[in-house]
SEBAKE-567665 format. One record per residue (C-alpha): y, x, z; residue number from 0; residue in three letters. Coordinates in steps of 0.05 Angstrom, whole numbers, always signed. Each point is the difference from the previous one (the first is absolute). Layout:
% residues N
+--------+--------+--------+------+------+
!      Y !      X !      Z ! resi ! resn !
+--------+--------+--------+------+------+
!      Y !      X !      Z !  NUM !  Ala !
...
+--------+--------+--------+------+------+
This chain:
% residues 459
+--------+--------+--------+------+------+
!      Y !      X !      Z ! resi ! resn !
+--------+--------+--------+------+------+
!     +0 !     +0 !     +0 !    0 !  Met !
!    +67 !    +28 !    -19 !    1 !  Ser !
!    +53 !    +15 !    +52 !    2 !  Leu !
!    +50 !    -39 !    -42 !    3 !  Thr !
!    -26 !    -70 !    -12 !    4 !  Thr !
!    +22 !    -47 !    -55 !    5 !  Met !
!    +50 !    -49 !    +28 !    6 !  Ala !
!    +48 !    -25 !    -52 !    7 !  Pro !
!    +35 !    -50 !    +44 !    8 !  Ala !
!    +73 !    +17 !     +7 !    9 !  Ala !
!     +3 !    -12 !    +75 !   10 !  Glu !
!    -53 !    +54 !    +12 !   11 !  Asn !
!    +42 !    +52 !    -37 !   12 !  Leu !
!    +63 !     -6 !    +43 !   13 !  Ser !
!    +10 !    +47 !    +57 !   14 !  Glu !
!     +6 !    -26 !    +72 !   15 !  Pro !
!    +71 !    -11 !    +23 !   16 !  Pro !
!     +1 !    +64 !    +40 !   17 !  Ala !
!    -14 !    +40 !    -63 !   18 !  Arg !
!    +47 !    -34 !    -48 !   19 !  Arg !
!    +54 !    +44 !    -27 !   20 !  Arg !
!    +72 !    -19 !    -15 !   21 !  Pro !
!    +11 !    -21 !    -73 !   22 !  Pro !
!    +48 !    +58 !    -12 !   23 !  Trp !
!    -57 !    +50 !     +7 !   24 !  Thr !
!    -29 !    -27 !    -65 !   25 !  Thr !
!    +65 !    +14 !    -36 !   26 !  Val !
!     +4 !    +71 !    +29 !   27 !  Val !
!    -71 !    +17 !    -20 !   28 !  Glu !
!     +9 !    -28 !    -70 !   29 !  Thr !
!    +63 !    +41 !     -9 !   30 !  Leu !
!    -36 !    +62 !    +25 !   31 !  Leu !
!    -56 !    -11 !    -51 !   32 !  Ile !
!    +50 !    -10 !    -57 !   33 !  Val !
!    +39 !    +62 !    +22 !   34 !  Ala !
!    -65 !    +40 !     +1 !   35 !  Gly !
!    -16 !    -22 !    -72 !   36 !  Leu !
!    +71 !    +20 !    -21 !   37 !  Ala !
!    -10 !    +67 !    +33 !   38 !  Arg !
!    -62 !    +12 !    -43 !   39 !  Leu !
!    +42 !    -14 !    -62 !   40 !  Val !
!    +63 !    +41 !    +16 !   41 !  Trp !
!    -25 !    +47 !    +54 !   42 !  Gly !
!    -42 !    +45 !    -45 !   43 !  Gln !
!     -7 !    +25 !    -71 !   44 !  Gln !
!    -39 !    -51 !    -42 !   45 !  Val !
!    -33 !    +29 !    -61 !   46 !  Ala !
!    -66 !     +9 !    -37 !   47 !  Ala !
!    -29 !    +67 !    +23 !   48 !  Val !
!    -66 !    +38 !     -2 !   49 !  Ala !
!    -56 !    -45 !    -25 !   50 !  Asp !
!    +52 !    -56 !     -7 !   51 !  Gly !
!    +26 !    +37 !    -60 !   52 !  Gln !
!    -69 !     -3 !    -31 !   53 !  Asp !
!     -4 !    -75 !    +12 !   54 !  Arg !
!    +69 !     -9 !    -31 !   55 !  Leu !
!    -22 !    +40 !    -61 !   56 !  His !
!    -62 !    -44 !     -8 !   57 !  Ser !
!    +41 !    -64 !     +5 !   58 !  Leu !
!    +53 !    +27 !    -48 !   59 !  Ser !
!    -54 !    +17 !    -52 !   60 !  Leu !
!    -31 !    -69 !     +6 !   61 !  Leu !
!    +65 !    -39 !     -3 !   62 !  Leu !
!    +37 !    +46 !    -48 !   63 !  Gly !
!    -55 !    +20 !    -48 !   64 !  Glu !
!    -56 !    -49 !    +14 !   65 !  Gly !
!    -53 !    +51 !    +19 !   66 !  Arg !
!    -37 !    +23 !    +62 !   67 !  Leu !
!     -4 !    +73 !    +21 !   68 !  Asn !
!    -57 !    +34 !    +37 !   69 !  Asp !
!    +34 !     +4 !    +68 !   70 !  Ser !
!    -44 !     +3 !    +62 !   71 !  Glu !
!    +46 !    -51 !    +34 !   72 !  Tyr !
!    -10 !    -75 !     -8 !   73 !  Ser !
!    +47 !    -41 !    -43 !   74 !  Ile !
!    -11 !    -64 !    +41 !   75 !  Val !
!    +58 !     +8 !    +49 !   76 !  Gly !
!    +49 !    +27 !    -52 !   77 !  Pro !
!    -15 !    -60 !    -44 !   78 !  Leu !
!    +31 !    -45 !    +53 !   79 !  Phe !
!    +63 !    +42 !     -4 !   80 !  Ser !
!     +7 !    -14 !    -75 !   81 !  Ala !
!    +57 !    -50 !    +10 !   82 !  Pro !
!    +40 !    +52 !    +39 !   83 !  Leu !
!    -16 !    +52 !    -53 !   84 !  Trp !
!    +27 !    -45 !    -55 !   85 !  Leu !
!    +61 !    -19 !    +41 !   86 !  Leu !
!    +14 !    +73 !    +15 !   87 !  Gly !
!     -6 !    +19 !    -74 !   88 !  Arg !
!    +49 !    -56 !    -19 !   89 !  Ala !
!    +51 !    +22 !    +52 !   90 !  Val !
!     -9 !    +75 !     +6 !   91 !  Ala !
!    -68 !    +34 !     +0 !   92 !  Thr !
!    -71 !    -25 !    +15 !   93 !  Pro !
!     -2 !    +44 !    +62 !   94 !  Glu !
!    +63 !    -33 !    +27 !   95 !  Ala !
!    -38 !    -65 !     +0 !   96 !  Gly !
!    -67 !    +20 !    +29 !   97 !  Ile !
!    +26 !    +44 !    +56 !   98 !  Arg !
!     +8 !    -61 !    +44 !   99 !  Tyr !
!    -68 !    -29 !    -18 !  100 !  Phe !
!    -35 !    +20 !    +65 !  101 !  Asn !
!    +58 !    -26 !    +42 !  102 !  Leu !
!     -7 !    -67 !    -36 !  103 !  Val !
!    -75 !     +0 !    +10 !  104 !  Val !
!     +6 !    +16 !    +73 !  105 !  Phe !
!    +54 !    -51 !    +13 !  106 !  Thr !
!    -38 !    -54 !    -37 !  107 !  Ala !
!    -63 !    +16 !    +38 !  108 !  Gly !
!    +36 !     -1 !    +67 !  109 !  Leu !
!    +31 !    -68 !    -16 !  110 !  Val !
!    -69 !    -25 !    -22 !  111 !  Ala !
!    -30 !    +21 !    +66 !  112 !  Leu !
!    +55 !    -34 !    +38 !  113 !  Gly !
!    -10 !    -65 !    -39 !  114 !  Leu !
!    -75 !     +3 !     +7 !  115 !  Leu !
!     +4 !     +8 !    +76 !  116 !  Leu !
!    +59 !    -47 !    +11 !  117 !  Arg !
!    -17 !    -59 !    +44 !  118 !  Gly !
!    -68 !    +31 !    +17 !  119 !  Leu !
!    +23 !    +54 !    +49 !  120 !  Val !
!    +63 !     +7 !    +43 !  121 !  Pro !
!    +61 !    +17 !    -41 !  122 !  Gly !
!    +20 !    +55 !    +49 !  123 !  Ala !
!    -65 !    +36 !    -15 !  124 !  Leu !
!    +10 !     -5 !    -75 !  125 !  Ile !
!    +71 !    +28 !     +5 !  126 !  Arg !
!    -22 !    +57 !    +46 !  127 !  Arg !
!    -55 !    +17 !    -50 !  128 !  Phe !
!    +48 !     -1 !    -59 !  129 !  Met !
!    +53 !    +41 !    +37 !  130 !  Leu !
!    -51 !    +54 !    +20 !  131 !  Ile !
!    -26 !     +3 !    -71 !  132 !  Thr !
!    +70 !     +9 !    -29 !  133 !  Val !
!    +32 !    +45 !    +52 !  134 !  Ala !
!    -56 !    +35 !    +40 !  135 !  Ala !
!    -53 !    +22 !    -50 !  136 !  Ser !
!    -12 !    +55 !    -52 !  137 !  Met !
!    +18 !    -48 !    -56 !  138 !  Leu !
!    +66 !    +29 !    -26 !  139 !  Ala !
!    -23 !    +56 !    -48 !  140 !  Pro !
!    -53 !    -43 !    -34 !  141 !  Asp !
!    +45 !    -59 !    -15 !  142 !  Val !
!    +53 !    +48 !    -25 !  143 !  Gly !
!    -47 !    +30 !    -52 !  144 !  His !
!    -42 !    -29 !    -56 !  145 !  Tyr !
!    -68 !    +14 !    +30 !  146 !  Gly !
!    -59 !    -48 !     +4 !  147 !  Ser !
!     -7 !     -9 !    +75 !  148 !  Glu !
!    +50 !    -57 !    +13 !  149 !  Pro !
!    -28 !    -45 !    -55 !  150 !  Phe !
!    -71 !    +13 !    +25 !  151 !  Thr !
!    +20 !    -11 !    +73 !  152 !  Met !
!    +33 !    -67 !    -13 !  153 !  Met !
!    -51 !    -25 !    -49 !  154 !  Gly !
!    -60 !    +13 !    +45 !  155 !  Val !
!    +32 !    -16 !    +68 !  156 !  Met !
!    +35 !    -63 !    -22 !  157 !  Val !
!    -63 !    -21 !    -36 !  158 !  Gly !
!    -40 !     +8 !    +65 !  159 !  Ile !
!    +49 !    -45 !    +36 !  160 !  Val !
!     -8 !    -53 !    -54 !  161 !  Val !
!    -76 !     +5 !     +6 !  162 !  Val !
!     +2 !     -7 !    +76 !  163 !  Val !
!    +50 !    -58 !     -4 !  164 !  Arg !
!    -52 !    -38 !    -39 !  165 !  Gly !
!    +43 !    -32 !    -55 !  166 !  Arg !
!     -7 !    +25 !    -71 !  167 !  Arg !
!    -45 !    +57 !    +20 !  168 !  Arg !
!    -12 !    +16 !    -73 !  169 !  Gly !
!    +72 !    +20 !     -8 !  170 !  Trp !
!     -7 !    +44 !    +61 !  171 !  Gly !
!    -60 !    +36 !    -28 !  172 !  Trp !
!    +35 !     +7 !    -68 !  173 !  Ala !
!    +60 !    +33 !    +33 !  174 !  Ala !
!    -46 !    +47 !    +39 !  175 !  Ala !
!    -38 !    +18 !    -63 !  176 !  Val !
!    +64 !    +17 !    -39 !  177 !  Leu !
!    +26 !    +41 !    +58 !  178 !  Gly !
!    -65 !    +40 !     +5 !  179 !  Ala !
!     -6 !    +11 !    -75 !  180 !  Val !
!    +70 !    +30 !     +0 !  181 !  Asn !
!    -26 !    +56 !    +46 !  182 !  Thr !
!    -73 !     +5 !    -20 !  183 !  Pro !
!    -23 !    +38 !    +62 !  184 !  Ala !
!    +20 !    -60 !    +43 !  185 !  Thr !
!    -56 !    -41 !    -32 !  186 !  Val !
!    -43 !    +31 !    +55 !  187 !  Ala !
!    +44 !    -32 !    +53 !  188 !  Gly !
!     -2 !    -67 !    -36 !  189 !  Leu !
!    -76 !     +7 !     -4 !  190 !  Gly !
!     -5 !     +6 !    +76 !  191 !  Leu !
!    +44 !    -62 !     +8 !  192 !  Val !
!    -43 !    -37 !    -49 !  193 !  Ser !
!    -64 !    +21 !    +36 !  194 !  Leu !
!    +27 !    -23 !    +67 !  195 !  Val !
!    +21 !    -67 !    -27 !  196 !  Glu !
!    -68 !     -8 !    -35 !  197 !  Thr !
!    -36 !    +13 !    +65 !  198 !  Trp !
!    +46 !    -47 !    +38 !  199 !  Arg !
!     -8 !    -59 !    -47 !  200 !  His !
!    -70 !    +16 !    -26 !  201 !  Arg !
!    +27 !    -10 !    -71 !  202 !  Arg !
!    -20 !    +51 !    -53 !  203 !  Leu !
!    +55 !    -24 !    -46 !  204 !  Arg !
!    +50 !    +36 !    +45 !  205 !  Leu !
!    -26 !    +65 !    -31 !  206 !  Leu !
!    +29 !    -22 !    -67 !  207 !  Val !
!    +71 !    +26 !    +14 !  208 !  Pro !
!    -21 !    +72 !    +11 !  209 !  Val !
!    -46 !     -4 !    -61 !  210 !  Ala !
!    +58 !    -25 !    -42 !  211 !  Val !
!    +45 !    +55 !    +27 !  212 !  Ala !
!    -50 !    +54 !    -16 !  213 !  Ala !
!    -11 !    -28 !    -70 !  214 !  Ala !
!    +75 !     -2 !    -14 !  215 !  Leu !
!     +7 !    +72 !    +23 !  216 !  Val !
!    -57 !    +21 !    -46 !  217 !  Leu !
!    +29 !    -40 !    -59 !  218 !  Val !
!    +68 !    +34 !     +8 !  219 !  Glu !
!    -31 !    +69 !     +5 !  220 !  Ile !
!    -40 !    -12 !    -64 !  221 !  Leu !
!    +59 !    -31 !    -37 !  222 !  Ala !
!    +48 !    +56 !    +18 !  223 !  Arg !
!    -51 !    +57 !     +2 !  224 !  Lys !
!    +33 !    +17 !    +66 !  225 !  Gly !
!    -24 !     -2 !    +72 !  226 !  Gly !
!     -3 !    +54 !    +52 !  227 !  Tyr !
!     -1 !    +68 !    -35 !  228 !  Ala !
!    -38 !    +38 !    +55 !  229 !  Gly !
!    +53 !    +54 !    +13 !  230 !  Asp !
!     +3 !    +42 !    +62 !  231 !  Arg !
!    +51 !    +27 !    +49 !  232 !  Gly !
!    +21 !    +72 !    +10 !  233 !  Ala !
!    -44 !    +48 !    +40 !  234 !  Lys !
!    +33 !    +23 !    +65 !  235 !  Asp !
!    -21 !    +20 !    +70 !  236 !  Val !
!    -33 !    -67 !    +14 !  237 !  Met !
!    -76 !     +6 !     -6 !  238 !  Pro !
!    -11 !    -61 !    -45 !  239 !  Phe !
!    +62 !     +6 !    -44 !  240 !  Ser !
!     -5 !     +9 !    -76 !  241 !  Gly !
!    -60 !    -45 !     -7 !  242 !  Arg !
!     -1 !    -51 !    -57 !  243 !  Pro !
!     -3 !    -75 !     +5 !  244 !  Gly !
!    -34 !    -34 !    +59 !  245 !  Phe !
!    -31 !    +62 !    +30 !  246 !  Ser !
!    +39 !     +6 !    +65 !  247 !  Tyr !
!    -45 !     -7 !    +61 !  248 !  Pro !
!     +3 !    -73 !    +22 !  249 !  Leu !
!     +0 !    +17 !    +74 !  250 !  Phe !
!    +60 !    +46 !     -4 !  251 !  Phe !
!    +34 !    -47 !    -49 !  252 !  Gly !
!     -4 !    -58 !    +49 !  253 !  Val !
!    +25 !    +44 !    +57 !  254 !  Leu !
!    +59 !    +24 !    -41 !  255 !  Ala !
!    +19 !    -70 !    -25 !  256 !  Ile !
!     -1 !    -26 !    +71 !  257 !  Leu !
!    +28 !    +57 !    +41 !  258 !  Phe !
!    +34 !    +54 !    -42 !  259 !  Ala !
!    +71 !     +8 !    +26 !  260 !  Phe !
!    +30 !     -2 !    -70 !  261 !  Gly !
!    -41 !    -58 !    -28 !  262 !  Arg !
!    -40 !    -32 !    +56 !  263 !  Gly !
!     +0 !    -76 !     +5 !  264 !  Leu !
!     +4 !     +6 !    +75 !  265 !  Val !
!    +69 !    +30 !     -6 !  266 !  Trp !
!    +28 !    -37 !    -60 !  267 !  Tyr !
!    -31 !    -69 !    +13 !  268 !  Leu !
!     -6 !     +0 !    +77 !  269 !  Pro !
!     +4 !    -76 !     +5 !  270 !  Gly !
!    -64 !     -6 !    -38 !  271 !  Met !
!    -38 !    +29 !    +59 !  272 !  Phe !
!    +28 !    -48 !    +52 !  273 !  Leu !
!    -52 !    -49 !    +28 !  274 !  Pro !
!    +22 !    -72 !    -10 !  275 !  Thr !
!    -56 !    -41 !    +29 !  276 !  Arg !
!    +36 !    -20 !    +63 !  277 !  Arg !
!    +66 !    -10 !    -36 !  278 !  Ala !
!    -34 !    -47 !    -49 !  279 !  Leu !
!    -34 !    -38 !    +57 !  280 !  Ala !
!    +65 !     -9 !    +38 !  281 !  Asp !
!    +36 !    -22 !    -63 !  282 !  Leu !
!    -38 !    -65 !     +5 !  283 !  Gly !
!    -24 !    -46 !    -56 !  284 !  Pro !
!    +29 !    +13 !    -69 !  285 !  Thr !
!     -7 !    -34 !    -67 !  286 !  Gly !
!    -31 !    +62 !    -33 !  287 !  Ile !
!    -52 !    +50 !    +23 !  288 !  Asp !
!    +45 !    +61 !    +13 !  289 !  Leu !
!    -59 !    +39 !    +29 !  290 !  Ala !
!    -37 !     -8 !    -66 !  291 !  Arg !
!    +60 !    +20 !    -41 !  292 !  Ile !
!    +10 !    +63 !    +43 !  293 !  Gln !
!    -74 !    +16 !     -4 !  294 !  Arg !
!     -3 !     -6 !    -76 !  295 !  Leu !
!    +63 !    +41 !     -8 !  296 !  Trp !
!    -29 !    +55 !    +43 !  297 !  Leu !
!    -67 !     -3 !    -37 !  298 !  Ile !
!    +37 !    +10 !    -66 !  299 !  Phe !
!    +37 !    +61 !    +28 !  300 !  Val !
!    -66 !    +26 !    +28 !  301 !  Gly !
!    -30 !     -4 !    -70 !  302 !  Gly !
!    +58 !    +43 !    -25 !  303 !  Leu !
!    -15 !    +52 !    +53 !  304 !  Val !
!    -72 !     +5 !    -22 !  305 !  Leu !
!    +16 !     +5 !    -74 !  306 !  Val !
!    +56 !    +51 !     +7 !  307 !  Tyr !
!    -31 !    +44 !    +53 !  308 !  Ala !
!    -46 !    +39 !    -48 !  309 !  Pro !
!    +55 !    +10 !    -52 !  310 !  Trp !
!    +33 !    +68 !     -2 !  311 !  Trp !
!    +69 !    -34 !     -3 !  312 !  Ala !
!    -12 !    -43 !    +63 !  313 !  Trp !
!    +70 !    +20 !    +23 !  314 !  Tyr !
!    +33 !    -35 !    -60 !  315 !  Ala !
!    +37 !    +61 !    -26 !  316 !  Gly !
!    +74 !    +13 !    +11 !  317 !  Met !
!    +17 !    -68 !    +29 !  318 !  Ser !
!    +28 !    -23 !    +66 !  319 !  Trp !
!    -57 !    -18 !    +45 !  320 !  Gly !
!    -67 !    -30 !    -20 !  321 !  Pro !
!    +24 !    -43 !    -58 !  322 !  Arg !
!    -71 !    -17 !    -22 !  323 !  Phe !
!     -4 !    -43 !    +63 !  324 !  Phe !
!    +67 !    -36 !     -7 !  325 !  Leu !
!    -37 !    -66 !     +8 !  326 !  Ala !
!    -11 !    +19 !    +72 !  327 !  Gly !
!    +73 !    -15 !    +17 !  328 !  Ile !
!    -16 !    -74 !     +1 !  329 !  Leu !
!    -56 !     +0 !    +52 !  330 !  Pro !
!    +40 !    +52 !    +39 !  331 !  Ala !
!    +62 !    -45 !     +0 !  332 !  Ala !
!    -40 !    -62 !    +19 !  333 !  Leu !
!    -34 !    +35 !    +58 !  334 !  Ala !
!    +66 !    +27 !    +26 !  335 !  Leu !
!    +34 !    -68 !     -8 !  336 !  Ala !
!    -56 !    -32 !    +40 !  337 !  Leu !
!     +4 !    +51 !    +55 !  338 !  Arg !
!    +75 !     -6 !     +6 !  339 !  Leu !
!     -8 !    -74 !    +13 !  340 !  Gly !
!    -58 !     +8 !    +49 !  341 !  His !
!    +32 !    -18 !    +66 !  342 !  Arg !
!    -64 !     +5 !    +41 !  343 !  Gln !
!    -13 !    +73 !    -18 !  344 !  Ala !
!     -8 !    +51 !    +56 !  345 !  Gly !
!    +46 !    +58 !    +14 !  346 !  Leu !
!    -43 !    +51 !    -36 !  347 !  Gly !
!     -7 !    -43 !    -62 !  348 !  Ala !
!    +75 !    -12 !     -2 !  349 !  Asn !
!    +16 !    +74 !     +6 !  350 !  Leu !
!    -47 !    +14 !    -59 !  351 !  Ile !
!    +33 !    -56 !    -40 !  352 !  Thr !
!    +69 !    +29 !    +14 !  353 !  Leu !
!    -22 !    +69 !    -22 !  354 !  Ala !
!    -28 !    -29 !    -65 !  355 !  Val !
!    +65 !    -38 !    -12 !  356 !  Leu !
!    +43 !    +62 !     +9 !  357 !  Val !
!    -45 !    +41 !    -46 !  358 !  Leu !
!     +0 !    -56 !    -52 !  359 !  Ser !
!    +76 !     -4 !     -2 !  360 !  Val !
!     +3 !    +76 !     -7 !  361 !  Trp !
!    -50 !     -4 !    -57 !  362 !  Ile !
!    +43 !    -51 !    -36 !  363 !  Gly !
!    +63 !    +42 !     +7 !  364 !  Leu !
!    -35 !    +66 !    -17 !  365 !  Asn !
!    -33 !    -27 !    -62 !  366 !  Ser !
!    +67 !    -26 !    -25 !  367 !  Leu !
!    +40 !    +63 !    +12 !  368 !  Phe !
!    -47 !    +59 !    -10 !  369 !  Trp !
!    -56 !    -20 !    -47 !  370 !  His !
!    +19 !    +56 !    -47 !  371 !  Glu !
!     +6 !    +54 !    +54 !  372 !  Leu !
!    -51 !    +54 !    -17 !  373 !  Trp !
!     -5 !    +62 !    +46 !  374 !  Pro !
!     -1 !    +67 !    -37 !  375 !  Ala !
!    -59 !    +20 !    +44 !  376 !  Ala !
!    -41 !    -53 !    -36 !  377 !  Cys !
!    +29 !     +3 !    -70 !  378 !  Phe !
!    +43 !    +43 !    -45 !  379 !  Gly !
!    -20 !    +72 !    +14 !  380 !  Thr !
!    -63 !    +41 !    -14 !  381 !  Pro !
!    -13 !     +3 !    +75 !  382 !  Gln !
!     +4 !    -75 !     +9 !  383 !  Ser !
!    -60 !    -38 !    +26 !  384 !  Val !
!     -2 !    -75 !    -15 !  385 !  Glu !
!    -48 !    -14 !    +56 !  386 !  Ala !
!    +55 !    +15 !    +51 !  387 !  Leu !
!    +34 !    -65 !    -20 !  388 !  Cys !
!    -65 !    -39 !     +2 !  389 !  Trp !
!    -27 !    +24 !    +67 !  390 !  His !
!    +53 !    +32 !    +45 !  391 !  Ser !
!    +48 !    -41 !    +42 !  392 !  Pro !
!    +60 !    +47 !    -10 !  393 !  Glu !
!     -2 !     -7 !    -76 !  394 !  Tyr !
!    -22 !    -72 !     -4 !  395 !  Ser !
!    +46 !    -51 !    -32 !  396 !  Ser !
!     +7 !    -34 !    +67 !  397 !  Leu !
!    +25 !    +58 !    +41 !  398 !  Trp !
!    +29 !    +53 !    -47 !  399 !  Tyr !
!    +68 !    -35 !     -2 !  400 !  Pro !
!     +4 !    +15 !    +75 !  401 !  Leu !
!    -22 !    +72 !     -9 !  402 !  Val !
!    +53 !    +12 !    -54 !  403 !  Ser !
!    +49 !    -49 !    +35 !  404 !  Trp !
!    +18 !    -40 !    -61 !  405 !  Gln !
!    +47 !    -44 !    +42 !  406 !  Phe !
!    +54 !    +52 !    -12 !  407 !  Ala !
!     +0 !    -18 !    -74 !  408 !  His !
!     +3 !    -77 !     +4 !  409 !  Leu !
!    +52 !    -36 !    -41 !  410 !  Thr !
!    +43 !    -57 !    +26 !  411 !  Gly !
!    -45 !    -51 !    -34 !  412 !  Gly !
!    -61 !    +31 !    +32 !  413 !  Gln !
!    +31 !     -5 !    +69 !  414 !  Trp !
!    +12 !    -74 !    -13 !  415 !  Ile !
!    -73 !     -5 !    -20 !  416 !  Ser !
!    -20 !    +36 !    +64 !  417 !  Ala !
!    +42 !    -48 !    +40 !  418 !  Ala !
!    -37 !    -58 !    -33 !  419 !  Tyr !
!    -66 !    +31 !    +22 !  420 !  Ser !
!    +27 !     +5 !    +71 !  421 !  Ala !
!    +19 !    -74 !     -2 !  422 !  Val !
!    -70 !    -18 !    -24 !  423 !  Val !
!    -31 !    +42 !    +55 !  424 !  Leu !
!    +45 !    -32 !    +52 !  425 !  Gly !
!    -13 !    -71 !    -26 !  426 !  Trp !
!    -75 !     +7 !     -1 !  427 !  Leu !
!     -6 !    +45 !    +61 !  428 !  Gly !
!    +47 !    -32 !    +51 !  429 !  Thr !
!    -47 !    -58 !    +21 !  430 !  Pro !
!    -57 !    +50 !     +5 !  431 !  Leu !
!    +42 !    +49 !    +42 !  432 !  Ile !
!    +19 !    -57 !    +46 !  433 !  Arg !
!    -73 !    -17 !    +12 !  434 !  Arg !
!    -16 !    +73 !    +12 !  435 !  Ile !
!    +58 !     +6 !    +49 !  436 !  Ala !
!    -24 !    -61 !    +38 !  437 !  Ala !
!    -71 !    +27 !     +2 !  438 !  Gln !
!    +23 !    +68 !    +24 !  439 !  Leu !
!    +42 !    -34 !    +55 !  440 !  Thr !
!    -60 !    -40 !    +22 !  441 !  Thr !
!    -46 !    +61 !     -2 !  442 !  Ala !
!    +50 !    +40 !    +41 !  443 !  Trp !
!     +7 !    -56 !    +52 !  444 !  Arg !
!    -75 !    -13 !     +6 !  445 !  Asp !
!    -30 !    +69 !     -8 !  446 !  Arg !
!    +52 !    +51 !    +19 !  447 !  Val !
!    +47 !    -31 !    +51 !  448 !  Thr !
!    -55 !    -13 !    +51 !  449 !  Pro !
!    -16 !    +74 !     +1 !  450 !  His !
!    +73 !    +19 !    +12 !  451 !  Leu !
!     +7 !    -34 !    +68 !  452 !  Thr !
!     +6 !    +43 !    +62 !  453 !  Arg !
!    -63 !    -28 !    +31 !  454 !  Thr !
!    -42 !    +19 !    -61 !  455 !  Ala !
!    +10 !    +74 !    +14 !  456 !  Trp !
!    -22 !    +44 !    +58 !  457 !  Arg !
!     -8 !    +74 !    +14 !  458 !  Trp !
+--------+--------+--------+------+------+
């Protein structure tokens, strides 16, 4: 039996009077979400870079010359940006149009999630979830570029919510299939989701989506004579570097993906590791099975860990953080949003939640400001060792800005952006800090004060 039971009646979804929040809080949170989206647009350089250039080239050949090239990157996601490509060509250049494609995809996906959950879970939880996703996640570099991860994330994760919601499940599976085909390796994650749902419902037809996704990937590879080329990374001091294809030891790959200071999911998606069982139970009856949504989201990310761990490029190249696992920001944000609203949590749990919140806000700010900051010790000289940026804390993307003290170089606009992050931290963290303060006061009174009386001590 799920912790969140189906109860569509409106009266069951309202909070008790003691928990109701003033109406103006809704306005403030909505404004903060909109401001966060605006920051993603104007707070960073938005352009097609790295493999995004290859995708743009493929789309330009298809729309401009009517032919497919043999790129190893899927054309599925770029096809959806064709209207922006055409608009950009009419106004300026095709690149001017498609550079905002991932921002549009992300915003549309976030709105879709809000609409799908509206009326089924408390509005405050939805807004916390959206605000964390926008302002306190590693999202910024990926929506600013023309990579495949945002389209895949929103296609699969929104599709899962549609499937769990129970209405028009076929559309949900279709969205998930398109998202997975856009990044072929993620078909493995979709396969795990499909298997779990097949086992849950005892319906073999639920294996069809992953079969369709795999078939579409194969058709595209054959049509374009593309697919993964089997290249390899450079050989350096690391014992398993320089190997081709999927030959990295699985054990070390999983360890690195989870715990490496420069790429580890524990550091870049800390909310994903927060337990939510009690928070979901205390949330009470909801109109949708949030526990199942969170579980399927995590299963999808788990599938990505398994498929990328044996690849020599598990670290995702010169990118900010573990971009292959961008989809993890949604279960991470949902878990943190649930924990922030969990009023019955103990002192230890609240302290952990506060630490995750602070780290998440730092991640959001860092990824926006310094996603193109590359230490010379890792890149640029004959003595450079890339692995320093993947494994060491001092050179990781998270902490190198503190080592090199990049705050001395911030512009006026960046200081305003930093102030926005501080406001978000204060808004989300203040209720939690109040609970922690009350719990510390109680602990001091009950456990410490009795030992400080004169009669409690003797020679």
